[in-house]
C-alpha positions in Angstrom: -3.8 -14.9 -37.3 -1.5 -13.2 -34.8 2.2 -14.1 -35.0 3.3 -16.0 -31.9 6.7 -14.2 -32.1 4.9 -11.2 -30.6 4.3 -13.2 -27.3 7.6 -12.1 -25.6 6.9 -8.5 -26.4 3.2 -8.7 -25.2 4.2 -10.7 -22.1 6.8 -8.1 -21.0 4.3 -5.3 -21.7 1.8 -7.0 -19.4 4.5 -7.4 -16.8 4.9 -3.6 -16.9 1.1 -3.0 -16.9 0.6 -5.3 -13.9 3.4 -3.5 -12.1 1.7 -0.1 -12.8 -1.7 -1.4 -11.6 -0.1 -2.8 -8.4 1.8 0.5 -7.8 -1.4 2.4 -8.1 -3.1 0.1 -5.6 -0.3 0.1 -3.1 0.0 3.9 -3.1 -3.7 4.8 -3.2 -5.1 2.1 -0.9 -1.9 2.1 1.1 -2.6 5.6 2.6 -6.2 4.8 3.6 -5.1 1.4 5.1 -2.5 3.4 7.0 -5.1 5.8 8.2 -7.2 2.9 9.5 -4.1 1.5 11.3 -3.4 4.9 12.9 -7.0 5.2 14.0 -6.3 2.4 16.5 -3.8 4.7 18.3 -6.2 7.7 18.2 -8.3 8.4 21.3 -10.4 11.3 20.3 -13.6 10.6 18.4 -13.4 13.9 16.6 -9.9 13.0 15.3 -11.0 9.6 14.2 -14.0 11.1 12.4 -11.8 13.6 10.6 -9.4 10.8 9.6 -12.3 8.8 8.1 -13.7 11.9 6.5 -10.4 12.5 4.7 -10.7 9.1 2.9 -14.5 8.8 2.7 -14.6 9.9 -1.0 -11.7 7.7 -2.3 -11.3 4.5 -0.2 -13.7 2.3 -2.2 -12.4 3.6 -5.5 -8.8 2.8 -4.3 -9.7 -0.8 -3.8 -10.9 -1.2 -7.4 -7.2 -1.3 -8.4 -7.0 -4.6 -6.5 -10.0 -6.0 -8.4 -8.4 -5.0 -11.8 -5.1 -6.5 -10.7 -6.7 -9.9 -9.9 -8.6 -10.0 -13.2 -5.5 -9.0 -15.3 -3.3 -11.5 -13.5 -5.8 -14.3 -14.2 -6.0 -13.4 -17.9 -2.4 -12.6 -18.6 -0.5 -15.0 -16.3 -3.0 -17.7 -15.3 -0.2 -20.0 -14.1 1.0 -17.4 -11.6 -2.6 -16.7 -10.5 -3.1 -20.5 -9.8 0.2 -20.8 -8.0 -0.2 -17.8 -5.8 -3.8 -18.7 -4.7 -2.8 -22.3 -4.0 0.4 -21.5 -2.0 -0.9 -18.3 -0.3 -4.6 -19.1 0.2 -4.5 -18.3 3.9 -3.0 -14.7 3.6 -5.2 -13.9 0.6 -8.3 -14.9 2.6 -7.1 -12.8 5.6 -6.6 -9.8 3.3 -10.1 -10.2 1.8 -11.6 -10.6 5.2 -9.8 -7.4 6.5 -11.1 -5.5 3.5 -14.7 -6.7 4.1 -14.4 -5.6 7.8 -13.3 -2.2 6.7 -16.2 -1.7 4.3 -18.8 -2.9 6.8 -17.4 -0.7 9.6 -17.1 2.4 7.4 -20.8 2.1 6.4 -22.3 1.0 9.8 -20.3 3.6 11.7 -22.5 6.5 10.3 -25.6 5.0 11.9 -24.1 4.0 15.2 -24.6 6.1 18.3 -21.4 4.8 19.9 -18.9 4.8 17.1 -15.9 3.4 19.1 -16.7 -0.3 18.3 -17.0 0.3 14.6 -13.8 2.4 14.7 -11.9 -0.5 16.2 -13.4 -2.9 13.6 -12.2 -0.5 10.8 -8.7 -0.2 12.3 -8.5 -4.0 12.9 -9.6 -4.7 9.3 -7.0 -2.3 8.0 -4.3 -3.9 10.1 -5.2 -7.4 9.0 -5.2 -6.4 5.3 -1.8 -4.7 5.6 -0.2 -7.7 7.5 -1.6 -10.1 4.9 -0.3 -8.1 2.0 3.1 -7.9 3.6 3.2 -11.7 4.2 2.2 -12.3 0.5 5.0 -9.9 -0.6 7.6 -11.7 1.6 6.6 -15.1 0.3 6.7 -14.0 -3.4 10.1 -12.3 -3.0 11.6 -15.4 -1.3 10.2 -17.6 -4.0 7.5 -19.3 -1.8 10.3 -20.5 0.5 9.2 -22.9 3.2 10.5 -23.3 6.7 11.3 -20.8 9.3 13.5 -18.6 7.0 10.7 -18.0 4.6 8.1 -17.3 7.3 10.6 -15.1 9.2 11.2 -13.1 6.1 7.5 -12.8 5.5 6.9 -11.6 9.1 9.4 -8.8 8.7 7.9 -7.9 5.3 4.5 -7.8 7.0 5.7 -5.4 9.7 7.4 -3.3 7.0 4.2 -3.0 5.0 2.3 -1.9 8.1 4.9 0.7 8.9 5.0 1.9 5.3 1.3 2.2 5.0 1.2 4.1 8.3 3.8 6.5 6.9 1.6 7.1 3.8 -1.5 7.5 6.0 0.2 9.9 8.5 1.8 12.0 5.7 -1.5 12.2 3.9 -3.1 13.5 7.1 -0.4 16.0 7.5 -1.4 17.3 4.1 -5.2 17.2 4.8 -5.5 18.2 8.4 -4.3 20.8 10.9 -4.3 21.6 14.6 -4.0 18.8 17.1 -4.6 16.0 14.5 -2.0 17.5 12.2 0.6 17.6 15.0 -0.2 14.0 16.0 0.1 13.0 12.4 3.6 14.5 12.2 4.6 12.5 15.2 3.1 9.3 13.8 4.9 10.0 10.4 8.3 10.3 12.1 7.9 7.0 14.0 6.5 5.2 10.9 9.3 6.6 8.7 12.1 5.3 11.0 10.3 1.9 11.4 9.8 1.6 7.7 13.5 2.3 7.0 14.5 -0.1 9.8 12.4 -2.9 8.3 13.6 -2.1 4.8 17.2 -2.4 6.0 16.6 -5.8 7.6 14.8 -7.1 4.5 17.7 -5.8 2.3 20.3 -7.6 4.3 18.1 -10.8 4.5 17.0 -10.9 0.8 20.3 -12.4 -0.6 19.9 -15.3 1.9 16.2 -15.8 1.2 16.3 -15.6 -2.6 19.2 -16.7 -4.8 17.6 -15.2 -7.9 17.3 -11.7 -6.4 20.9 -11.9 -5.1 22.1 -12.7 -8.7 20.0 -9.8 -10.0 21.6 -7.4 -7.6 25.1 -8.5 -8.8 24.2 -8.1 -12.5 26.4 -5.4 -13.8 23.7 -4.2 -16.2 21.2 -3.6 -13.3 23.5 -2.2 -10.7 23.6 1.3 -12.1 19.8 1.5 -12.2 19.5 0.1 -8.7 22.1 2.6 -7.5 20.0 5.5 -9.0 16.9 4.2 -7.4 18.7 3.9 -4.1 19.9 7.5 -4.3 16.3 8.6 -5.0 15.0 6.6 -2.0 17.7 8.2 0.3 16.7 11.7 -1.1 13.0 11.0 -0.4 13.8 9.9 3.1 15.8 13.0 3.8 13.1 15.3 2.4 10.4 13.6 4.5 12.5 14.2 7.7 13.1 17.8 6.7 9.4 18.4 5.9 8.3 16.9 9.2 10.8 18.8 11.3 10.4 22.2 9.5 6.6 21.9 9.0 6.9 22.5 5.3 4.6 20.9 2.7 5.4 17.8 0.7 6.0 14.8 3.0 3.2 12.9 1.3 4.6 13.4 -2.1 8.0 12.3 -0.9 6.5 9.3 0.8 4.9 8.3 -2.5 8.2 8.8 -4.3 9.9 6.5 -1.6 7.3 3.8 -2.3 7.5 4.2 -6.1 11.3 3.9 -6.3 11.3 0.9 -3.8 8.6 -0.8 -6.0 10.7 -0.1 -9.1 13.8 -1.6 -7.4 11.7 -4.7 -6.4 10.4 -5.2 -10.0 13.9 -4.9 -11.4 15.2 -7.4 -8.8 12.8 -10.2 -9.7 12.7 -9.6 -13.5 12.3 -11.8 -15.7 10.7 -14.0 -13.0 7.1 -13.7 -12.0 7.7 -15.9 -8.9 11.5 -16.2 -8.3 12.7 -19.8 -8.6 9.4 -21.1 -10.0 8.2 -19.4 -13.2 9.3 -16.7 -15.5 7.2 -14.2 -17.5 7.4 -16.1 -20.7 6.6 -19.5 -19.0 3.5 -18.1 -17.3 2.1 -15.8 -20.0 -1.1 -16.6 -22.0 -1.1 -16.9 -25.8 -0.4 -13.9 -28.0 -4.0 -13.5 -29.1 -5.2 -13.4 -25.5 -2.6 -10.9 -24.4 -3.4 -8.7 -27.4 -7.1 -8.8 -26.8 -6.6 -7.9 -23.1 -4.2 -5.1 -24.1 -6.9 -3.5 -26.1 -9.3 -3.7 -23.2 -6.9 -2.4 -20.6 -5.9 0.4 -23.0 -9.5 1.7 -22.8 -10.0 1.0 -19.1 -6.8 2.4 -17.6 -7.3 6.1 -18.8 -10.9 6.0 -17.4 -9.7 4.8 -14.0 -6.8 7.1 -13.7 -9.0 10.1 -14.8 -11.7 9.2 -12.4 -9.3 8.9 -9.5 -7.6 12.2 -10.4 -10.9 13.9 -10.6 -11.9 12.7 -7.1 -8.7 14.0 -5.6 -9.0 17.3 -7.4 -12.6 17.9 -6.3 -12.1 16.9 -2.7 -8.7 18.6 -2.2 -8.2 20.9 0.8 -8.0 20.5 4.5 -10.4 18.8 6.8 -11.8 21.0 9.6 -11.5 19.3 13.0 -14.0 20.7 15.6 -11.9 20.0 18.7 -13.4 22.6 21.0 -16.8 20.9 21.2 -15.3 17.6 22.3 -13.2 19.2 25.0 -16.3 20.8 26.4 -18.2 17.5 26.3 -15.3 15.6 28.0 -14.9 18.3 30.7 -16.2 17.3 34.1 -19.3 19.2 35.2 -18.7 21.6 38.1 -21.3 22.0 40.8 -22.9 25.5 41.0 -22.7 27.2 44.3 -25.8 28.4 46.0 -26.5 32.1 45.9 
């Protein structure tokens, strides 16, 4: 028999594990969703092909984190799983539909003669998935608040997620490409960075009005020093991204990942010990101690395999993507009539 007194410890451990899995998903699938979004603003087919080539070896593996997240949430916190699906069925279905569109477009694009249609489908699916994830985030942070305040907060969160994913995607392309695509990616990264910071500022100012629980957490004297350190790290990451993009030095993608990581840490600290602010806490939603312990053994074997596999992929396929721009310029150039001898 397993002592039920272990349940609080196991429940909090699973809160951290779910946060880790979610962070892996947001960062890894975030940059390839961002690349899909940026493809909508890219005119050259060679550039779009290079963008998709840069994620061709990882995009499907990145999405496995979402599958693991759903399964772990169902087993460890079934009450939260049921509540979220019931309240946010629409955004969840839109997200799944967008991911399906991405997968279909990515595969059918290779066999299509005219790739522009499938490129638009891929970009639209990426945009829909990002918007849906942002709406879900906004609803959860606001405690599933109804009315115009809750939906306005979710709308700003959706735009913020789109901008943040675009920042990750653009900075990833800065690392992986060069030439015209690399320069365009730097421009996109600057615009996305300022948009992300603007949306984050709006959300920060609006959060105390949208969620009483988060406001109380921010005023907690025990959490304020940690939140202050995370804020300083976020400002430092923002400054380095700007410096890297202006000076052309390496590292904007790593700094973008750091910006996302500290923001995610601040969010987790702001809602703890709630799973859904104002509705259910970690202990109220957790499964029994035997269930949590059994799952802990399983995830302890699975997580190292997934992390190792992802790391191996990025290691093997590291390096820059070569963009053949000259051939496209020649193909797009108007033909000149030859003069008679």
